[in-house]
CHARMM-style PDB file with segment names, atoms N, HN, CA, C and O in Angstrom:
ATOM      1  N   MET     1     -17.297  38.843  16.958  1.00  0.00      PROA
ATOM      2  CA  MET     1     -17.966  37.892  16.086  1.00  0.00      PROA
ATOM      3  C   MET     1     -17.052  37.494  14.917  1.00  0.00      PROA
ATOM      4  O   MET     1     -16.961  36.315  14.576  1.00  0.00      PROA
ATOM      5  N   LEU     2     -16.387  38.459  14.314  1.00  0.00      PROA
ATOM      6  HN  LEU     2     -16.460  39.418  14.591  1.00  0.00      PROA
ATOM      7  CA  LEU     2     -15.486  38.151  13.204  1.00  0.00      PROA
ATOM      8  C   LEU     2     -14.293  37.332  13.680  1.00  0.00      PROA
ATOM      9  O   LEU     2     -13.822  36.439  12.976  1.00  0.00      PROA
ATOM     10  N   ARG     3     -13.810  37.641  14.879  1.00  0.00      PROA
ATOM     11  HN  ARG     3     -14.193  38.367  15.451  1.00  0.00      PROA
ATOM     12  CA  ARG     3     -12.676  36.893  15.425  1.00  0.00      PROA
ATOM     13  C   ARG     3     -13.074  35.428  15.644  1.00  0.00      PROA
ATOM     14  O   ARG     3     -12.305  34.519  15.329  1.00  0.00      PROA
ATOM     15  N   GLU     4     -14.260  35.208  16.177  1.00  0.00      PROA
ATOM     16  HN  GLU     4     -14.884  35.946  16.433  1.00  0.00      PROA
ATOM     17  CA  GLU     4     -14.746  33.842  16.398  1.00  0.00      PROA
ATOM     18  C   GLU     4     -14.888  33.100  15.072  1.00  0.00      PROA
ATOM     19  O   GLU     4     -14.544  31.923  14.960  1.00  0.00      PROA
ATOM     20  N   HSD     5     -15.397  33.808  14.081  1.00  0.00      PROA
ATOM     21  HN  HSD     5     -15.676  34.764  14.172  1.00  0.00      PROA
ATOM     22  CA  HSD     5     -15.550  33.201  12.754  1.00  0.00      PROA
ATOM     23  C   HSD     5     -14.182  32.836  12.185  1.00  0.00      PROA
ATOM     24  O   HSD     5     -14.012  31.758  11.615  1.00  0.00      PROA
ATOM     25  N   ALA     6     -13.216  33.723  12.337  1.00  0.00      PROA
ATOM     26  HN  ALA     6     -13.354  34.598  12.801  1.00  0.00      PROA
ATOM     27  CA  ALA     6     -11.868  33.457  11.834  1.00  0.00      PROA
ATOM     28  C   ALA     6     -11.244  32.264  12.555  1.00  0.00      PROA
ATOM     29  O   ALA     6     -10.555  31.455  11.934  1.00  0.00      PROA
ATOM     30  N   GLU     7     -11.482  32.152  13.861  1.00  0.00      PROA
ATOM     31  HN  GLU     7     -12.042  32.810  14.365  1.00  0.00      PROA
ATOM     32  CA  GLU     7     -10.945  31.023  14.624  1.00  0.00      PROA
ATOM     33  C   GLU     7     -11.580  29.703  14.185  1.00  0.00      PROA
ATOM     34  O   GLU     7     -10.900  28.685  14.051  1.00  0.00      PROA
ATOM     35  N   VAL     8     -12.883  29.739  13.965  1.00  0.00      PROA
ATOM     36  HN  VAL     8     -13.435  30.566  14.074  1.00  0.00      PROA
ATOM     37  CA  VAL     8     -13.573  28.532  13.489  1.00  0.00      PROA
ATOM     38  C   VAL     8     -13.065  28.152  12.105  1.00  0.00      PROA
ATOM     39  O   VAL     8     -12.833  26.975  11.828  1.00  0.00      PROA
ATOM     40  N   LEU     9     -12.894  29.132  11.246  1.00  0.00      PROA
ATOM     41  HN  LEU     9     -13.083  30.088  11.471  1.00  0.00      PROA
ATOM     42  CA  LEU     9     -12.398  28.885   9.895  1.00  0.00      PROA
ATOM     43  C   LEU     9     -10.992  28.285   9.938  1.00  0.00      PROA
ATOM     44  O   LEU     9     -10.698  27.335   9.213  1.00  0.00      PROA
ATOM     45  N   GLU    10     -10.130  28.836  10.781  1.00  0.00      PROA
ATOM     46  HN  GLU    10     -10.369  29.608  11.370  1.00  0.00      PROA
ATOM     47  CA  GLU    10      -8.765  28.320  10.896  1.00  0.00      PROA
ATOM     48  C   GLU    10      -8.763  26.901  11.472  1.00  0.00      PROA
ATOM     49  O   GLU    10      -7.992  26.054  11.022  1.00  0.00      PROA
ATOM     50  N   SER    11      -9.603  26.641  12.441  1.00  0.00      PROA
ATOM     51  HN  SER    11     -10.230  27.329  12.807  1.00  0.00      PROA
ATOM     52  CA  SER    11      -9.708  25.291  13.011  1.00  0.00      PROA
ATOM     53  C   SER    11     -10.178  24.296  11.958  1.00  0.00      PROA
ATOM     54  O   SER    11      -9.692  23.167  11.894  1.00  0.00      PROA
ATOM     55  N   THR    12     -11.119  24.724  11.141  1.00  0.00      PROA
ATOM     56  HN  THR    12     -11.514  25.642  11.193  1.00  0.00      PROA
ATOM     57  CA  THR    12     -11.622  23.865  10.067  1.00  0.00      PROA
ATOM     58  C   THR    12     -10.519  23.569   9.061  1.00  0.00      PROA
ATOM     59  O   THR    12     -10.373  22.433   8.609  1.00  0.00      PROA
ATOM     60  N   ARG    13      -9.748  24.582   8.712  1.00  0.00      PROA
ATOM     61  HN  ARG    13      -9.867  25.505   9.079  1.00  0.00      PROA
ATOM     62  CA  ARG    13      -8.633  24.387   7.774  1.00  0.00      PROA
ATOM     63  C   ARG    13      -7.616  23.401   8.340  1.00  0.00      PROA
ATOM     64  O   ARG    13      -7.138  22.517   7.629  1.00  0.00      PROA
ATOM     65  N   LYS    14      -7.287  23.556   9.623  1.00  0.00      PROA
ATOM     66  HN  LYS    14      -7.675  24.274  10.200  1.00  0.00      PROA
ATOM     67  CA  LYS    14      -6.326  22.647  10.248  1.00  0.00      PROA
ATOM     68  C   LYS    14      -6.854  21.213  10.245  1.00  0.00      PROA
ATOM     69  O   LYS    14      -6.105  20.272   9.981  1.00  0.00      PROA
ATOM     70  N   ALA    15      -8.133  21.050  10.538  1.00  0.00      PROA
ATOM     71  HN  ALA    15      -8.741  21.814  10.752  1.00  0.00      PROA
ATOM     72  CA  ALA    15      -8.732  19.713  10.551  1.00  0.00      PROA
ATOM     73  C   ALA    15      -8.701  19.089   9.155  1.00  0.00      PROA
ATOM     74  O   ALA    15      -8.416  17.901   9.004  1.00  0.00      PROA
ATOM     75  N   ILE    16      -8.993  19.893   8.150  1.00  0.00      PROA
ATOM     76  HN  ILE    16      -9.225  20.858   8.273  1.00  0.00      PROA
ATOM     77  CA  ILE    16      -8.970  19.392   6.770  1.00  0.00      PROA
ATOM     78  C   ILE    16      -7.548  19.010   6.372  1.00  0.00      PROA
ATOM     79  O   ILE    16      -7.339  17.967   5.752  1.00  0.00      PROA
ATOM     80  N   ARG    17      -6.564  19.848   6.725  1.00  0.00      PROA
ATOM     81  HN  ARG    17      -6.735  20.695   7.229  1.00  0.00      PROA
ATOM     82  CA  ARG    17      -5.163  19.523   6.424  1.00  0.00      PROA
ATOM     83  C   ARG    17      -4.766  18.206   7.084  1.00  0.00      PROA
ATOM     84  O   ARG    17      -4.115  17.363   6.466  1.00  0.00      PROA
ATOM     85  N   GLN    18      -5.161  18.039   8.340  1.00  0.00      PROA
ATOM     86  HN  GLN    18      -5.689  18.724   8.842  1.00  0.00      PROA
ATOM     87  CA  GLN    18      -4.831  16.814   9.066  1.00  0.00      PROA
ATOM     88  C   GLN    18      -5.451  15.595   8.387  1.00  0.00      PROA
ATOM     89  O   GLN    18      -4.797  14.560   8.258  1.00  0.00      PROA
ATOM     90  N   GLU    19      -6.681  15.706   7.961  1.00  0.00      PROA
ATOM     91  HN  GLU    19      -7.213  16.547   8.066  1.00  0.00      PROA
ATOM     92  CA  GLU    19      -7.347  14.594   7.270  1.00  0.00      PROA
ATOM     93  C   GLU    19      -6.633  14.260   5.965  1.00  0.00      PROA
ATOM     94  O   GLU    19      -6.474  13.089   5.620  1.00  0.00      PROA
ATOM     95  N   ILE    20      -6.206  15.290   5.243  1.00  0.00      PROA
ATOM     96  HN  ILE    20      -6.336  16.241   5.523  1.00  0.00      PROA
ATOM     97  CA  ILE    20      -5.497  15.070   3.976  1.00  0.00      PROA
ATOM     98  C   ILE    20      -4.175  14.357   4.233  1.00  0.00      PROA
ATOM     99  O   ILE    20      -3.828  13.414   3.523  1.00  0.00      PROA
ATOM    100  N   VAL    21      -3.434  14.808   5.253  1.00  0.00      PROA
ATOM    101  HN  VAL    21      -3.716  15.575   5.830  1.00  0.00      PROA
ATOM    102  CA  VAL    21      -2.155  14.175   5.585  1.00  0.00      PROA
ATOM    103  C   VAL    21      -2.366  12.712   5.972  1.00  0.00      PROA
ATOM    104  O   VAL    21      -1.609  11.843   5.540  1.00  0.00      PROA
ATOM    105  N   GLU    22      -3.376  12.436   6.773  1.00  0.00      PROA
ATOM    106  HN  GLU    22      -3.991  13.142   7.125  1.00  0.00      PROA
ATOM    107  CA  GLU    22      -3.664  11.055   7.171  1.00  0.00      PROA
ATOM    108  C   GLU    22      -4.060  10.202   5.971  1.00  0.00      PROA
ATOM    109  O   GLU    22      -3.649   9.047   5.865  1.00  0.00      PROA
ATOM    110  N   ALA    23      -4.855  10.765   5.070  1.00  0.00      PROA
ATOM    111  HN  ALA    23      -5.190  11.704   5.156  1.00  0.00      PROA
ATOM    112  CA  ALA    23      -5.266  10.022   3.872  1.00  0.00      PROA
ATOM    113  C   ALA    23      -4.060   9.716   2.991  1.00  0.00      PROA
ATOM    114  O   ALA    23      -3.954   8.616   2.447  1.00  0.00      PROA
ATOM    115  N   MET    24      -3.156  10.674   2.847  1.00  0.00      PROA
ATOM    116  HN  MET    24      -3.243  11.567   3.288  1.00  0.00      PROA
ATOM    117  CA  MET    24      -1.951  10.450   2.043  1.00  0.00      PROA
ATOM    118  C   MET    24      -1.078   9.372   2.680  1.00  0.00      PROA
ATOM    119  O   MET    24      -0.482   8.557   1.976  1.00  0.00      PROA
ATOM    120  N   GLY    25      -1.002   9.368   3.991  1.00  0.00      PROA
ATOM    121  HN  GLY    25      -1.486  10.030   4.563  1.00  0.00      PROA
ATOM    122  CA  GLY    25      -0.245   8.333   4.693  1.00  0.00      PROA
ATOM    123  C   GLY    25      -0.834   6.958   4.459  1.00  0.00      PROA
ATOM    124  O   GLY    25      -0.103   5.987   4.263  1.00  0.00      PROA
ATOM    125  N   GLN    26      -2.158   6.872   4.479  1.00  0.00      PROA
ATOM    126  HN  GLN    26      -2.752   7.660   4.639  1.00  0.00      PROA
ATOM    127  CA  GLN    26      -2.824   5.592   4.224  1.00  0.00      PROA
ATOM    128  C   GLN    26      -2.545   5.106   2.811  1.00  0.00      PROA
ATOM    129  O   GLN    26      -2.310   3.917   2.595  1.00  0.00      PROA
ATOM    130  N   VAL    27      -2.570   6.016   1.852  1.00  0.00      PROA
ATOM    131  HN  VAL    27      -2.761   6.981   2.027  1.00  0.00      PROA
ATOM    132  CA  VAL    27      -2.289   5.644   0.462  1.00  0.00      PROA
ATOM    133  C   VAL    27      -0.857   5.133   0.338  1.00  0.00      PROA
ATOM    134  O   VAL    27      -0.602   4.137  -0.340  1.00  0.00      PROA
ATOM    135  N   ALA    28       0.071   5.814   0.993  1.00  0.00      PROA
ATOM    136  HN  ALA    28      -0.136   6.623   1.544  1.00  0.00      PROA
ATOM    137  CA  ALA    28       1.473   5.388   0.936  1.00  0.00      PROA
ATOM    138  C   ALA    28       1.647   3.999   1.543  1.00  0.00      PROA
ATOM    139  O   ALA    28       2.328   3.150   0.967  1.00  0.00      PROA
ATOM    140  N   ARG    29       1.033   3.764   2.706  1.00  0.00      PROA
ATOM    141  HN  ARG    29       0.480   4.454   3.173  1.00  0.00      PROA
ATOM    142  CA  ARG    29       1.134   2.443   3.340  1.00  0.00      PROA
ATOM    143  C   ARG    29       0.489   1.375   2.465  1.00  0.00      PROA
ATOM    144  O   ARG    29       1.005   0.263   2.348  1.00  0.00      PROA
ATOM    145  N   SER    30      -0.616   1.710   1.866  1.00  0.00      PROA
ATOM    146  HN  SER    30      -1.035   2.612   1.962  1.00  0.00      PROA
ATOM    147  CA  SER    30      -1.326   0.773   1.003  1.00  0.00      PROA
ATOM    148  C   SER    30      -0.475   0.411  -0.211  1.00  0.00      PROA
ATOM    149  O   SER    30      -0.430  -0.748  -0.625  1.00  0.00      PROA
ATOM    150  N   THR    31       0.189   1.398  -0.770  1.00  0.00      PROA
ATOM    151  HN  THR    31       0.153   2.339  -0.434  1.00  0.00      PROA
ATOM    152  CA  THR    31       1.048   1.171  -1.929  1.00  0.00      PROA
ATOM    153  C   THR    31       2.199   0.241  -1.571  1.00  0.00      PROA
ATOM    154  O   THR    31       2.539  -0.657  -2.342  1.00  0.00      PROA
ATOM    155  N   VAL    32       2.798   0.452  -0.405  1.00  0.00      PROA
ATOM    156  HN  VAL    32       2.522   1.181   0.221  1.00  0.00      PROA
ATOM    157  CA  VAL    32       3.901  -0.404   0.040  1.00  0.00      PROA
ATOM    158  C   VAL    32       3.412  -1.833   0.242  1.00  0.00      PROA
ATOM    159  O   VAL    32       4.077  -2.782  -0.174  1.00  0.00      PROA
ATOM    160  N   GLU    33       2.266  -1.990   0.869  1.00  0.00      PROA
ATOM    161  HN  GLU    33       1.725  -1.220   1.207  1.00  0.00      PROA
ATOM    162  CA  GLU    33       1.714  -3.330   1.100  1.00  0.00      PROA
ATOM    163  C   GLU    33       1.403  -4.034  -0.220  1.00  0.00      PROA
ATOM    164  O   GLU    33       1.658  -5.230  -0.365  1.00  0.00      PROA
ATOM    165  N   THR    34       0.858  -3.298  -1.172  1.00  0.00      PROA
ATOM    166  HN  THR    34       0.651  -2.327  -1.055  1.00  0.00      PROA
ATOM    167  CA  THR    34       0.554  -3.878  -2.484  1.00  0.00      PROA
ATOM    168  C   THR    34       1.832  -4.324  -3.177  1.00  0.00      PROA
ATOM    169  O   THR    34       1.886  -5.400  -3.772  1.00  0.00      PROA
ATOM    170  N   SER    35       2.851  -3.493  -3.094  1.00  0.00      PROA
ATOM    171  HN  SER    35       2.806  -2.619  -2.611  1.00  0.00      PROA
ATOM    172  CA  SER    35       4.132  -3.830  -3.707  1.00  0.00      PROA
ATOM    173  C   SER    35       4.718  -5.093  -3.081  1.00  0.00      PROA
ATOM    174  O   SER    35       5.235  -5.961  -3.785  1.00  0.00      PROA
ATOM    175  N   ARG    36       4.636  -5.191  -1.764  1.00  0.00      PROA
ATOM    176  HN  ARG    36       4.216  -4.487  -1.192  1.00  0.00      PROA
ATOM    177  CA  ARG    36       5.131  -6.400  -1.084  1.00  0.00      PROA
ATOM    178  C   ARG    36       4.350  -7.631  -1.520  1.00  0.00      PROA
ATOM    179  O   ARG    36       4.928  -8.696  -1.736  1.00  0.00      PROA
ATOM    180  N   SER    37       3.054  -7.484  -1.647  1.00  0.00      PROA
ATOM    181  HN  SER    37       2.584  -6.619  -1.472  1.00  0.00      PROA
ATOM    182  CA  SER    37       2.224  -8.617  -2.058  1.00  0.00      PROA
ATOM    183  C   SER    37       2.583  -9.077  -3.462  1.00  0.00      PROA
ATOM    184  O   SER    37       2.642 -10.277  -3.729  1.00  0.00      PROA
ATOM    185  N   ILE    38       2.820  -8.133  -4.351  1.00  0.00      PROA
ATOM    186  HN  ILE    38       2.771  -7.158  -4.134  1.00  0.00      PROA
ATOM    187  CA  ILE    38       3.186  -8.474  -5.730  1.00  0.00      PROA
ATOM    188  C   ILE    38       4.526  -9.206  -5.752  1.00  0.00      PROA
ATOM    189  O   ILE    38       4.673 -10.216  -6.441  1.00  0.00      PROA
ATOM    190  N   TRP    39       5.510  -8.693  -4.993  1.00  0.00      PROA
ATOM    191  HN  TRP    39       5.390  -7.873  -4.434  1.00  0.00      PROA
ATOM    192  CA  TRP    39       6.819  -9.345  -4.947  1.00  0.00      PROA
ATOM    193  C   TRP    39       6.713 -10.747  -4.360  1.00  0.00      PROA
ATOM    194  O   TRP    39       7.347 -11.679  -4.855  1.00  0.00      PROA
ATOM    195  N   THR    40       5.920 -10.898  -3.316  1.00  0.00      PROA
ATOM    196  HN  THR    40       5.405 -10.141  -2.914  1.00  0.00      PROA
ATOM    197  CA  THR    40       5.744 -12.213  -2.693  1.00  0.00      PROA
ATOM    198  C   THR    40       5.095 -13.185  -3.670  1.00  0.00      PROA
ATOM    199  O   THR    40       5.530 -14.330  -3.790  1.00  0.00      PROA
ATOM    200  N   ALA    41       4.068 -12.737  -4.362  1.00  0.00      PROA
ATOM    201  HN  ALA    41       3.715 -11.806  -4.265  1.00  0.00      PROA
ATOM    202  CA  ALA    41       3.388 -13.594  -5.339  1.00  0.00      PROA
ATOM    203  C   ALA    41       4.343 -13.996  -6.463  1.00  0.00      PROA
ATOM    204  O   ALA    41       4.346 -15.151  -6.891  1.00  0.00      PROA
ATOM    205  N   ALA    42       5.145 -13.058  -6.937  1.00  0.00      PROA
ATOM    206  HN  ALA    42       5.143 -12.121  -6.589  1.00  0.00      PROA
ATOM    207  CA  ALA    42       6.095 -13.359  -8.010  1.00  0.00      PROA
ATOM    208  C   ALA    42       7.145 -14.360  -7.538  1.00  0.00      PROA
ATOM    209  O   ALA    42       7.504 -15.280  -8.272  1.00  0.00      PROA
ATOM    210  N   LEU    43       7.628 -14.181  -6.329  1.00  0.00      PROA
ATOM    211  HN  LEU    43       7.336 -13.433  -5.733  1.00  0.00      PROA
ATOM    212  CA  LEU    43       8.635 -15.091  -5.786  1.00  0.00      PROA
ATOM    213  C   LEU    43       8.076 -16.502  -5.619  1.00  0.00      PROA
ATOM    214  O   LEU    43       8.711 -17.479  -6.017  1.00  0.00      PROA
ATOM    215  N   VAL    44       6.903 -16.602  -5.040  1.00  0.00      PROA
ATOM    216  HN  VAL    44       6.387 -15.809  -4.717  1.00  0.00      PROA
ATOM    217  CA  VAL    44       6.272 -17.914  -4.843  1.00  0.00      PROA
ATOM    218  C   VAL    44       5.993 -18.570  -6.187  1.00  0.00      PROA
ATOM    219  O   VAL    44       6.201 -19.773  -6.347  1.00  0.00      PROA
ATOM    220  N   SER    45       5.526 -17.793  -7.147  1.00  0.00      PROA
ATOM    221  HN  SER    45       5.357 -16.816  -7.017  1.00  0.00      PROA
ATOM    222  CA  SER    45       5.246 -18.327  -8.480  1.00  0.00      PROA
ATOM    223  C   SER    45       6.521 -18.852  -9.131  1.00  0.00      PROA
ATOM    224  O   SER    45       6.523 -19.930  -9.724  1.00  0.00      PROA
ATOM    225  N   GLY    46       7.596 -18.093  -9.018  1.00  0.00      PROA
ATOM    226  HN  GLY    46       7.594 -17.217  -8.535  1.00  0.00      PROA
ATOM    227  CA  GLY    46       8.872 -18.524  -9.602  1.00  0.00      PROA
ATOM    228  C   GLY    46       9.399 -19.800  -8.971  1.00  0.00      PROA
ATOM    229  O   GLY    46       9.851 -20.707  -9.670  1.00  0.00      PROA
ATOM    230  N   VAL    47       9.338 -19.866  -7.652  1.00  0.00      PROA
ATOM    231  HN  VAL    47       8.971 -19.129  -7.085  1.00  0.00      PROA
ATOM    232  CA  VAL    47       9.809 -21.067  -6.954  1.00  0.00      PROA
ATOM    233  C   VAL    47       8.948 -22.268  -7.330  1.00  0.00      PROA
ATOM    234  O   VAL    47       9.469 -23.350  -7.600  1.00  0.00      PROA
ATOM    235  N   THR    48       7.644 -22.078  -7.348  1.00  0.00      PROA
ATOM    236  HN  THR    48       7.221 -21.199  -7.129  1.00  0.00      PROA
ATOM    237  CA  THR    48       6.736 -23.172  -7.701  1.00  0.00      PROA
ATOM    238  C   THR    48       6.990 -23.652  -9.128  1.00  0.00      PROA
ATOM    239  O   THR    48       7.020 -24.855  -9.386  1.00  0.00      PROA
ATOM    240  N   SER    49       7.169 -22.721 -10.041  1.00  0.00      PROA
ATOM    241  HN  SER    49       7.145 -21.743  -9.831  1.00  0.00      PROA
ATOM    242  CA  SER    49       7.453 -23.093 -11.439  1.00  0.00      PROA
ATOM    243  C   SER    49       8.750 -23.883 -11.530  1.00  0.00      PROA
ATOM    244  O   SER    49       8.832 -24.870 -12.262  1.00  0.00      PROA
ATOM    245  N   GLY    50       9.755 -23.454 -10.794  1.00  0.00      PROA
ATOM    246  HN  GLY    50       9.688 -22.653 -10.199  1.00  0.00      PROA
ATOM    247  CA  GLY    50      11.032 -24.169 -10.790  1.00  0.00      PROA
ATOM    248  C   GLY    50      10.896 -25.583 -10.253  1.00  0.00      PROA
ATOM    249  O   GLY    50      11.476 -26.519 -10.803  1.00  0.00      PROA
ATOM    250  N   VAL    51      10.137 -25.739  -9.191  1.00  0.00      PROA
ATOM    251  HN  VAL    51       9.665 -24.979  -8.744  1.00  0.00      PROA
ATOM    252  CA  VAL    51       9.927 -27.071  -8.609  1.00  0.00      PROA
ATOM    253  C   VAL    51       9.175 -27.967  -9.587  1.00  0.00      PROA
ATOM    254  O   VAL    51       9.547 -29.125  -9.779  1.00  0.00      PROA
ATOM    255  N   VAL    52       8.130 -27.446 -10.200  1.00  0.00      PROA
ATOM    256  HN  VAL    52       7.827 -26.506 -10.044  1.00  0.00      PROA
ATOM    257  CA  VAL    52       7.345 -28.235 -11.157  1.00  0.00      PROA
ATOM    258  C   VAL    52       8.207 -28.621 -12.358  1.00  0.00      PROA
ATOM    259  O   VAL    52       8.170 -29.770 -12.798  1.00  0.00      PROA
ATOM    260  N   ALA    53       8.976 -27.682 -12.887  1.00  0.00      PROA
ATOM    261  HN  ALA    53       9.005 -26.749 -12.529  1.00  0.00      PROA
ATOM    262  CA  ALA    53       9.837 -27.986 -14.040  1.00  0.00      PROA
ATOM    263  C   ALA    53      10.896 -29.016 -13.653  1.00  0.00      PROA
ATOM    264  O   ALA    53      11.164 -29.945 -14.415  1.00  0.00      PROA
ATOM    265  N   GLY    54      11.490 -28.859 -12.489  1.00  0.00      PROA
ATOM    266  HN  GLY    54      11.272 -28.105 -11.870  1.00  0.00      PROA
ATOM    267  CA  GLY    54      12.492 -29.826 -12.030  1.00  0.00      PROA
ATOM    268  C   GLY    54      11.905 -31.211 -11.852  1.00  0.00      PROA
ATOM    269  O   GLY    54      12.525 -32.206 -12.229  1.00  0.00      PROA
ATOM    270  N   LEU    55      10.725 -31.280 -11.286  1.00  0.00      PROA
ATOM    271  HN  LEU    55      10.222 -30.472 -10.980  1.00  0.00      PROA
ATOM    272  CA  LEU    55      10.048 -32.564 -11.101  1.00  0.00      PROA
ATOM    273  C   LEU    55       9.719 -33.199 -12.449  1.00  0.00      PROA
ATOM    274  O   LEU    55       9.880 -34.407 -12.627  1.00  0.00      PROA
ATOM    275  N   ALA    56       9.257 -32.385 -13.397  1.00  0.00      PROA
ATOM    276  HN  ALA    56       9.126 -31.404 -13.253  1.00  0.00      PROA
ATOM    277  CA  ALA    56       8.928 -32.905 -14.732  1.00  0.00      PROA
ATOM    278  C   ALA    56      10.174 -33.463 -15.409  1.00  0.00      PROA
ATOM    279  O   ALA    56      10.120 -34.537 -16.008  1.00  0.00      PROA
ATOM    280  N   VAL    57      11.290 -32.752 -15.323  1.00  0.00      PROA
ATOM    281  HN  VAL    57      11.334 -31.879 -14.836  1.00  0.00      PROA
ATOM    282  CA  VAL    57      12.540 -33.228 -15.929  1.00  0.00      PROA
ATOM    283  C   VAL    57      12.985 -34.522 -15.252  1.00  0.00      PROA
ATOM    284  O   VAL    57      13.411 -35.463 -15.922  1.00  0.00      PROA
ATOM    285  N   PHE    58      12.887 -34.569 -13.945  1.00  0.00      PROA
ATOM    286  HN  PHE    58      12.541 -33.805 -13.401  1.00  0.00      PROA
ATOM    287  CA  PHE    58      13.280 -35.773 -13.197  1.00  0.00      PROA
ATOM    288  C   PHE    58      12.435 -36.980 -13.610  1.00  0.00      PROA
ATOM    289  O   PHE    58      12.958 -38.079 -13.794  1.00  0.00      PROA
ATOM    290  N   LEU    59      11.130 -36.766 -13.752  1.00  0.00      PROA
ATOM    291  HN  LEU    59      10.705 -35.874 -13.602  1.00  0.00      PROA
ATOM    292  CA  LEU    59      10.240 -37.876 -14.097  1.00  0.00      PROA
ATOM    293  C   LEU    59      10.377 -38.308 -15.554  1.00  0.00      PROA
ATOM    294  O   LEU    59      10.185 -39.481 -15.872  1.00  0.00      PROA
ATOM    295  N   LEU    60      10.706 -37.375 -16.435  1.00  0.00      PROA
ATOM    296  HN  LEU    60      10.862 -36.421 -16.176  1.00  0.00      PROA
ATOM    297  CA  LEU    60      10.794 -37.702 -17.857  1.00  0.00      PROA
ATOM    298  C   LEU    60      12.124 -38.341 -18.238  1.00  0.00      PROA
ATOM    299  O   LEU    60      12.185 -39.099 -19.206  1.00  0.00      PROA
ATOM    300  N   PHE    61      13.176 -38.052 -17.503  1.00  0.00      PROA
ATOM    301  HN  PHE    61      13.125 -37.436 -16.717  1.00  0.00      PROA
ATOM    302  CA  PHE    61      14.493 -38.571 -17.902  1.00  0.00      PROA
ATOM    303  C   PHE    61      15.018 -39.460 -16.864  1.00  0.00      PROA
ATOM    304  OT1 PHE    61      16.115 -39.999 -17.010  1.00  0.00      PROA
TER     305      PHE     61
END
């Protein structure tokens, strides 16, 4: 009976460890995706600002 309990306890620990590892992996992937999105938004914003400023200068002068 104690051996069975110990096996169940160890299986539960392994399952919990696996869930934690998977959750940490998801957080890491999410962080990378967020970082990419921020860089993409900044790049698009910069290019758009440059185009608008260039167009304004062209039209004004």
